[in-house]
N, C-alpha and C positions, 0 to 999 in steps of 0.2 A: 306730725314731727312732735317728741316730746320737748318738753321744757329742758334748757339747759341747767346742768348742775355743778356746784362746786364741791361736793363731796369727793374725797380722794377715793381711786379705785383700788383694788387690793393689789399687793405687791405680784410680781410675776413668780408663779412656781417654777422652780428650776431644778434639775437633775446635777447631780455633783459629779466634778472631772475628777480624774487621775492624773496629778501632774508630777511627773518623773524626770528626775535631775540625774544623770549620769556623767561620769568622768572617769578618766586613771584615778589612782590611789595618789593624793597630795596636790591636787589641781584646786580643791578650796571646796567642793560641792557640799560638804557639812556645815562649814560656815555660812555659806550661802542660804543653804536649807534654815538654819538657825534663825539667821535674820528675816526670811521671809515669815518664817512662823510666828516670831517675836512681833512683826509688824503688820500682820495681816490676819484679823480676829476668826475671818471666815474657811481659814486653813488650819486642818489638823494633821498631824505626821502619823503615817502608818508604821509602825514599829514592829521590827522584822524580828523573826526568831532566828538564832545562831548557835552553831558548835564552838565557835571561838571563844576563848578565855577571855574573862573582861578584863579591860585595859584599865589604867589606872584614872580615875574620874568617872567610869562608865557608870550608869545608874539602871539597876535593873526595872525593865517596864517603861525607862524614860528612852535609853538608848537603844537597848535590846531586850529582847528575853531570851537568856540564856540556859541551853538545854544540851543535855548530851545526844549524842548522835542516835541512838535507840529510840530516844523519844521523838527527835525529829523526823527518822524514817517512817516511824508511826502516824505521826501526823500527815505526812506526805501520802502514804499509802491511805488513808483514810479521807483523802481529799479535802482535806483542811486548809491545804496551802492553795493561794493563789498562782502563786510562780515559785520557784526555788532554782537556786543554782550551787555550784561549788566553785570558791575563789579562794586561793592559796590554801588549799588543804581542809578549809572549814565551809561549812554548809549553811546557806542563808536563804529565807522563805517569808513569804507575806502572809499571815493569817487571814482567811477567807472573810468569816464572818462579820468583820468589823468593818472592812470595808465596803462590802456589799450594802451593809445597812446606812453606812454614811453617803453613798452615793443615793440610795432610795428617797435620803430626807433631805438633800439638796445641799450636803457638805462636801467640799473640795479635799481631798487627800492628797498628800506631797510624799513621793516617794524617793528615798535615797539609795537607788540600787543600781548595778550593772546592766549591760548591754543584753546579757541573758535573760535577766528578769524583764526588760523591757519587752523583749521578743515575746515573750508567753504572755504577759498581759495584753500584747497586740493582738495574740490568737484568740484571747477569750473576752476581750471587752474591748474592740477597738475604738467602738463609738464614744468610749468614755476618756480615752487615752491622749494627753498631749505629753509629748517627750522632748526633752531640752538637752543636748548635748554640750558639757563644759570643757574648754580645751584650756590649755595651759599657753602663757604668751610663747613659750620658747620650751625646747627640749632642757636646757642649761637650767630655766626657772624652774620646772619640774625637779630636777634633782635637787636643787638648793633648798627646794621646799622640803622633800623627803628627808634630807639630812638635818635640816632645822626642827623638825618634830622631835628628834631624840627618843623616839619610842621604840625603834626597830634597830639592830644590829646592821652593820654596813651590808651584809651578805644579803639580809632581806631588803635592802636600798636598791641593790643591785638587781634583785629578782623583780621589783615592782617596776623597774625602769625598762627592763626587758619585756614585761608584760604590757607596759602602757601603748608599745607600737600596735599590739594586736586591738587593743580595745579602744585605741583612736580609728582604727579602721573601720569601724562599724559606725562612724559618726553620720554617715549617709542614710544610715535607717532612723534618723532623729528627724523632728519636725523643723526644729529650732537649734541653731548651735550660736555659742556665747563664748568669745574668747575671753578668759579671766585674768586680765592685764590691770584691772581696777576694779576694786571690790564694790564702792558704790554704783559705779554703771553696770556692773553685773545685776546687782539688785535691784537697780531701776529698769533693767530690761526685763527681768524675770518677773517684776510687778507688771509691765506693760503688757507682756505675754497672758498673765492671768486674766486682766482686765478683758482683753481682746477674745479669750477664749470662753469667758463667763457669758458674754455676750452673743457668741452664736446661736443663731435662730433655733438650731435643732435641740440645742440642750434647754432652751426656754419651754419647758413644757406647757405652762400657762399661758401662752401668747396669743394663741388664738382665741381663748374664752377673754384675754384681757383685750385683746382688739373688739372682738363682738361688743363686751359691754361698753366700751368707750363709743364707738358706732351707735349704741342704743341710747347714749345719753348726748349725743349731738342735735 
């Protein structure tokens, strides 16, 4: 038997995961996503490409990559998008190359996308996907949040409320569901999910070698 050693073993190599947060508009998923990104250095944002016009405060390359519809369609036809969807007359999609490179290097990628995008990711990379659906505490609370944003006219708010029912009907396709009644509690729940998913045996690619080296040192 070999002599015991106090030398630390190497960190376990891990494949990254795709962490999807979806919800109807106005539930707070963007706020939750920004909190996670600010507090978790191992998490990076997947920046979508979109045909919707920039809103006040939007930053190119941080919030979205803004393109016209012709450019979007060209990217889609060339296979450059991992997923795409049309939402409220605008197109949204995820550039493929940056995400696949991040996963291969053990980086976790956060997605702020809808159920259509989540379905497409599940079809292509199910083993890398973790899906969380965010619900509002009530329909009244959702409408109040939409009106409080003051970014959309009343007819758009009404349209988003009508769309919310369809979006919420897809909650059962997700791995986890959080009711966003309290921001801090929701952030804590998302962090707990991340910790558990990162520790799954199948994501720790170097675990077999790690255990073998440990056994050899005993």
